[in-house]
N, C-alpha and C positions, 0 to 999 in steps of 0.2 A: 474465510474469517469475514464474521460479521463487524465491519469496521465500529459501529457505536455500541456492541455488547460484550466484545469480548472473545474467546476462545472459539473455535469452531465445535465444541460439545458443550459451550453455554448459549450456542444459537438458538433461537427456540423452535425453529423447523428443525434444523438437525436432531435435536433434543428428541421430540415429539415424533419425529420419523424415525427413530433407533428403536421406540417401543415395536414398531410394524402393526399387528393387529389387536396389540394391547395398549395401543396411545390412551386412549380416555383412562384405562386404568393406572397407568404411570404418571398421566396428567393430574390426578387424583391424588394419589401419593405425595409426588412433588406439592402440589398447593397445602396438604396436611402439614408435611416435613418443614414449609416455609411456615407457616402459620403456628406452629406448636413444639418444634424441635428446634433448640439452639444452632446444631448442626444445619439447619437449613437457610442459612440468613444469606448464603452468597447466590443462591437460585434466584432464576429472573421470573418472578411471579407476573409481573404485568404485562410484560412482553408475550410470554405464554398463553395467557388466557387471552390475549387478543389474537393470538396466532391460532388459538383453539377453534375462535369464533370464523376466524378465515379458514380452517380446514374444514368446520360444520358446513359451511356456504358452498364451499368447492366439492363436496363430497367423500372428502377424506376420512373425516368420523363421520359415520352413517347412522349416528344416534341424535335423535330429534334434537333441537336446541332447546327447548324449554326443559327436556332432561337432563342435558348435560349442564345447563346452568344451575339446577336443583341440586346436580351430583357435587358440582365444584363449591357450592354456598355452604352444603352440610360439609364437607369437608375441612372449608376454613373455619367454619363454627368449633366443630370437633376439636381442628387443631388447636384452636386459641383455649379452649376447655382443658385439655391435655397441658398445654403448655402454662396455662395459671396455676394448676396443681404440681407440676413440675419447682415452679418457681415456689409455691407455698411450700413444698416439703423441703425440695434439695437448697432452696435459695439460700437459707440462713446460714446452713454450713458453709456454702459456696462463697459469702460475702462476708463471712465472720474472718478470714483468711488474710490478714494486713499486708503480708507481703504479695498477694496475688495482683497483679497489672491488668488482668481484665474481670472478673468478678471483684469491683470495690464496692463498699458500703457507699460510700457519697453516691453511686450512681442511682443506689435504692432511693436516697435523699433527694436527689433532683429529683427523678420518676415520680416520687411523690409529689412534692413541688409542683411537677408540671401536671400530674392532674389534678389536682387542688384548685391550681389556674384555669385550666381550660376545660376541667370537668369530663361531659359525655362527647366533648368534642376531639378531646386527644385520641379517644379508642377510636372513633368513627375515621379522622384523621391519619391516624397512622397504619390504618390499610393501607393506603394508598402510598406511604414511603418506603423505598425497597431498605432492609435491614433492619428500621425501626421498627416493622410489623412483627418481627420475629423476634426480638429482645422485649418488647414493650408488654408480648402477652406475660413473659416469665415475670417480668419487674412488676408488674400489677400484683400477680400472686405474693413475691416477696414482701411487697408492700400492704399486703392484706387487703387490697381495696374489694369494697363490699361486692361479693360474686353475683348478686341479684342483680344489680345494676350494671357491671362489667358484661354480662355474661348476654344482658338485653341489646345494649348497644353494639355489642362484638358481632351479634346477628345482625343487625342494622347494618354495619359497616361490611359484613361478608356478604350480604344481598347487593349491596352499592358497586361495590369492588370484584367479587366473583362474576356475578351475573351481570351485572354493569359492563366491564370490561370484555366478557365473551361477546354481548350483543353487539358491542361497539365493534368489535372484531369481524362479529357474521353478515353486517351492514354496511360499513366500510371497505369489506373487502371486496365487494361487490363492483367498488369504482376503479376504474381501470389504472388512475394516477396509482394508486395503495398500492395494488397490484405488482409495478413496476417500479415502485418505491418503498419497497419494504422495509430496508434498513432504516432509512431517513424515518419513515413511520413508528417503526418502533422506538426509534430514539425519541421522537416527540412524544411520544407514549409515556416515556418513563419520564422526560422532562417535566410534563404537565402534573405526573402524579406528586412531585415535591412544590409544585406551586402553593398549596395551601400551606405547607408548613412556612415557605418563605414568609409568604403574607402575614401569618401571624407572628416568626420573628422580627419583621418590620413594626407592627404595631406593639408588640411587647416593647423594641426597642424606642419607640414614640412616648408609649406608657410611662418607660422609665425616666425617659427626659423630662417629660412633663412634671413626672414627681419630685424629681429632683429640682427643678424649677421653682414648683411650689415650695418646698421644703428651704431653698435660696430665699425666698422672697420672704416665709414667715422669720428666718434669722436675721434678714436685714431688717425688717420692720422692729422684732425684737431689740434690736441694736441700736437702732434711729428712738427707740421710745426710751432705753435706757440712758442714752446720750444726753435726751432731751431734759429727762429727769433730774440728773445730774448737774445740767449747765442751769437748772431753773432753781436748785435747791439753795435756801437761805441759810448762809454760814452766821452763827451765832458770833453777836461780838463780844470779846473778852474783856470784862470790865478791870481793871488795872487798879 
């Protein structure tokens, strides 16, 4: 049991080792599924990529690092393309069911607001957030986000995520402390992956608080001006 990451079959080391000589093929399929198929939301993509880098460094995966990075980046990008069109084609039917507890139309509206607010950053940041990176792809299709823009930033995010974490695992995997404390390291990778979202949430709350304060100040000024006008108003004297 990997303490930080759940049951044995989701342990990235066990998961990859289970593919035997087809380890790289299995890894590519997992990355594709997590990025493009809604059923792949539970897969540990971040830790798998990091572990893949470890395996390349150790020779367990005997494919050159550059080729592994290219293959994983392509799978991540193609997964996004497939997920986008799944959302575009099947999304309206899924989200039109008012009784559905999973595929709610309000999710589409909220995702659209998220895209409108954070723009390209939302696409890149989503790559590093478990579960979000799976659903946001289909949601982009449902919301009919501009395909050219979405795929461009999906490619950028794919390189940063798939290639970046694999390279990180390759070099850090050669450090003795990392090898001896793999579970803690993988937990740290997962935590660091959600830091950008935490920062954005904090910023959004501060902006909202600031906006509310500005609105309150505006209302106060209007009320003060109104009261001042009332107090200085001359009441005409009635002749008897």
